[in-house]
C-alpha positions in Angstrom: 4.3 -23.8 -12.5 4.5 -20.6 -14.5 3.9 -17.1 -13.1 0.8 -16.7 -15.3 -0.8 -19.8 -13.8 0.1 -18.8 -10.3 -1.4 -15.3 -10.8 -4.7 -16.8 -12.1 -4.8 -19.2 -9.1 -4.1 -16.2 -6.9 -7.0 -14.3 -8.4 -9.4 -17.3 -7.9 -8.2 -17.7 -4.3 -8.5 -14.0 -3.5 -12.0 -13.5 -4.9 -13.2 -17.0 -4.0 -11.8 -16.7 -0.5 -13.6 -13.5 0.1 -16.9 -15.0 -1.2 -16.4 -18.1 1.1 -15.7 -15.8 4.1 -18.9 -13.9 3.3 -20.9 -17.1 2.8 -19.7 -18.5 6.2 -19.6 -15.4 8.4 -21.4 -12.6 6.6 -20.3 -9.1 7.5 -17.7 -10.4 10.0 -16.2 -12.6 7.3 -15.7 -9.5 5.0 -14.1 -7.6 7.9 -11.8 -10.6 8.6 -10.8 -10.8 4.9 -9.9 -7.1 4.9 -7.4 -7.8 7.6 -5.9 -10.8 5.8 -5.7 -8.9 2.5 -4.2 -5.8 4.0 -1.3 -7.5 5.8 -0.5 -10.1 3.1 -0.7 -7.8 0.1 1.7 -5.3 1.7 4.3 -8.1 2.1 3.6 -9.7 -1.3 3.9 -6.4 -3.1 7.7 -6.3 -2.5 8.1 -9.2 -4.9 8.7 -8.2 -8.6 7.8 -10.8 -11.3 7.3 -11.0 -15.0 4.1 -12.5 -16.3 1.8 -12.0 -19.4 4.7 -10.1 -21.0 4.8 -7.4 -18.3 6.9 -6.7 -15.3 4.7 -6.3 -12.2 4.7 -6.5 -8.4 2.6 -9.1 -6.6 -0.2 -8.2 -4.4 -2.5 -7.0 -7.2 -5.1 -9.7 -6.7 -5.3 -9.3 -2.9 -5.5 -5.5 -3.3 -8.3 -6.0 -5.8 -10.1 -8.3 -3.4 -10.1 -5.5 -0.8 -12.0 -3.2 -3.2 -14.4 -6.1 -3.9 -14.8 -6.4 -0.1 -16.0 -2.8 0.3 -18.3 -3.3 -2.7 -19.8 -6.4 -1.0 -20.5 -4.3 2.1 -21.8 -1.3 0.1 -24.2 -3.4 -1.9 -25.5 -5.5 1.0 -25.0 -3.5 4.2 -24.5 0.2 3.2 -21.9 2.9 3.1 -21.4 3.0 6.9 -20.2 -0.6 7.0 -18.1 -0.2 3.8 -16.3 2.8 5.4 -15.8 0.7 8.6 -14.0 -1.9 6.6 -11.6 0.8 5.3 -11.0 2.0 8.8 -10.3 -1.6 9.9 -7.7 -1.9 7.1 -6.1 1.4 8.1 -5.9 0.3 11.7 -4.4 -3.1 10.7 -1.7 -1.3 8.7 -0.8 1.0 11.5 -0.4 -1.9 14.0 1.5 -3.9 11.5 4.0 -1.1 10.9 4.6 -0.7 14.7 5.0 -4.5 15.2 7.4 -5.0 12.4 9.6 -2.0 13.5 9.7 -3.6 17.0 11.0 -6.9 15.5 14.0 -5.0 14.2 14.9 -3.6 17.7 15.5 -7.0 19.2 19.1 -8.3 19.5 19.2 -11.7 17.8 20.5 -14.7 19.6 23.8 -16.3 18.4 21.7 -19.2 17.2 19.3 -17.1 15.2 19.3 -17.6 11.4 16.2 -15.8 10.3 16.8 -12.2 11.4 18.9 -11.1 8.4 16.1 -12.1 6.1 13.5 -10.4 8.3 15.6 -7.3 8.4 16.0 -7.3 4.6 12.3 -7.6 4.0 11.0 -5.3 6.7 13.7 -2.6 6.7 11.6 -0.8 4.1 8.4 -1.5 5.8 7.8 2.0 7.2 8.1 3.6 3.8 6.2 0.8 1.9 3.5 0.6 4.5 3.2 4.4 5.0 2.7 4.9 1.3 0.4 1.9 1.1 -1.6 3.2 4.0 -2.1 6.6 2.4 -2.9 5.0 -1.0 -5.3 2.5 0.6 -7.1 5.1 2.7 -7.6 7.6 -0.2 -8.5 5.1 -2.9 -10.8 2.9 -0.7 -12.7 5.8 0.7 -13.0 7.2 -2.8 -14.2 3.8 -4.0 -17.0 3.7 -1.4 -18.0 7.3 -2.1 -18.0 6.8 -5.8 -19.9 3.5 -5.6 -22.8 5.2 -3.7 -22.7 8.3 -6.0 -23.2 6.2 -9.1 -25.8 4.1 -7.3 -27.8 7.2 -6.4 -27.4 8.5 -9.9 -28.6 5.3 -11.6 -31.4 4.9 -9.1 -32.6 8.4 -9.7 -32.5 7.9 -13.5 -34.2 4.5 -13.6 -36.2 4.4 -10.4 -34.8 0.9 -9.7 -32.0 0.6 -7.2 -31.1 -2.9 -8.2 -30.1 -2.0 -11.8 -26.6 -1.1 -13.1 -24.7 -3.0 -10.4 -22.0 -3.7 -13.0 -21.7 0.0 -13.8 -21.2 1.3 -10.2 -18.9 -1.6 -9.4 -16.6 -1.2 -12.4 -16.4 2.6 -12.6 -15.8 3.1 -8.9 -13.3 0.3 -8.6 -11.3 1.2 -11.8 -11.0 4.8 -10.9 -10.1 4.1 -7.2 -7.5 1.5 -8.3 -5.9 4.0 -10.6 -5.5 6.4 -7.7 -4.1 3.6 -5.5 -1.6 2.3 -8.0 -0.2 5.7 -8.9 0.1 6.8 -5.3 1.6 3.5 -4.2 4.1 2.8 -6.9 5.6 6.2 -7.2 5.6 6.7 -3.4 7.0 3.3 -2.5 9.4 2.6 -5.3 10.7 6.1 -6.3 14.5 5.8 -6.3 14.4 2.1 -6.0 13.7 1.4 -9.7 14.6 3.5 -12.8 11.8 5.7 -14.0 11.1 3.7 -17.2 10.8 0.5 -15.0 8.6 2.3 -12.5 6.2 3.6 -15.3 6.2 0.1 -16.8 5.3 -1.5 -13.4 2.5 1.1 -12.9 1.0 0.6 -16.3 1.2 -3.2 -16.1 -0.3 -3.2 -12.6 -3.2 -1.1 -13.8 -3.9 -3.3 -16.8 -4.1 -6.2 -14.3 -6.5 -4.2 -12.2 -8.7 -3.5 -15.2 -9.1 -7.2 -15.8 -9.6 -8.0 -12.1 -12.2 -5.3 -11.9 -14.1 -6.9 -14.7 -13.7 -10.4 -13.3 -14.9 -9.4 -9.8 -18.4 -8.4 -11.1 -19.9 -11.9 -11.1 -18.8 -12.4 -7.5 -20.6 -9.2 -6.5 -23.8 -10.3 -8.3 -23.5 -13.7 -6.6 -23.0 -12.0 -3.2 -26.0 -9.8 -3.7 -28.1 -12.8 -4.7 -27.0 -14.9 -1.7 -27.6 -12.0 0.7 -31.1 -11.5 -0.7 -31.8 -15.2 -0.2 -30.7 -15.0 3.4 -32.8 -11.9 4.1 -35.9 -13.5 2.5 -35.3 -16.7 4.5 -35.1 -14.7 7.7 -38.3 -12.8 6.8 -40.1 -16.0 6.0 -39.1 -17.6 9.2 
C-alpha cells in the first residue's frame, strides 16, 4: 500500500474517529480523543516519509484532528470547554514526558529485547515533547481565541451567529497550524536535518495542513447539526 493511500486513510480515521467519539460520548468523547491524538501524534511525528511528491513527517492528520476537536467544542459547548481540552492535551503531554523518561531509567533484564528500540525512539522525547508541548499550547489556545473572535465579528456584522462557520473554522485553524508547524519543526528538528530539508518539511507539512483544514469543515457542520438535533430532542422530551 502506498504512502499516499495510507495518509488518506489516516485522515479519514482521524476525522471520522473524532466524529464517532463525539457521536457516542459527546463532550467526554472529544476530551478522550484529545488524549489519544496528543500521545499518538507525538510518537508518529518522528517518522519521516515521502508522499505526494513531498518529504514530510507523520502526525499531520492527528494534529489536525486535535484542532478540529477544539472547534467541535467551541461551536457546540463554548470557549471554556475548548480551552479545557487544550489544558487536557497539555497535561497529557507532561505526564507522557515523565513516564517515558522513567522507562529509560530502568535496568533491562538480560532477556530483554525491546529496550534498545525504546531508547532509540524515546531518547529524544524530552526535546520533541517539550517543543511539541509549547507549540501545541500556543497554537491551540490561539485557535480557540481566533475562532471566537471571528465568530463574534461575523455575528456582529450579520446578526446571525450560525452563519460563516466555514470562515471561522478555516481562518482560525490555518493560522494556528502555521504557528504550530513552524514552532515544532524548527524547535524539534533543528540540527537533526539540514536547513533545506527542514524548510522543505515545514512547507510540505503546512500544505498538508491547508488541505486537512479545508476537509475538516464538513465534519464540523455535521457535528453542529448532530448536536442541534440532540438538543432539540432533549427539549421536546
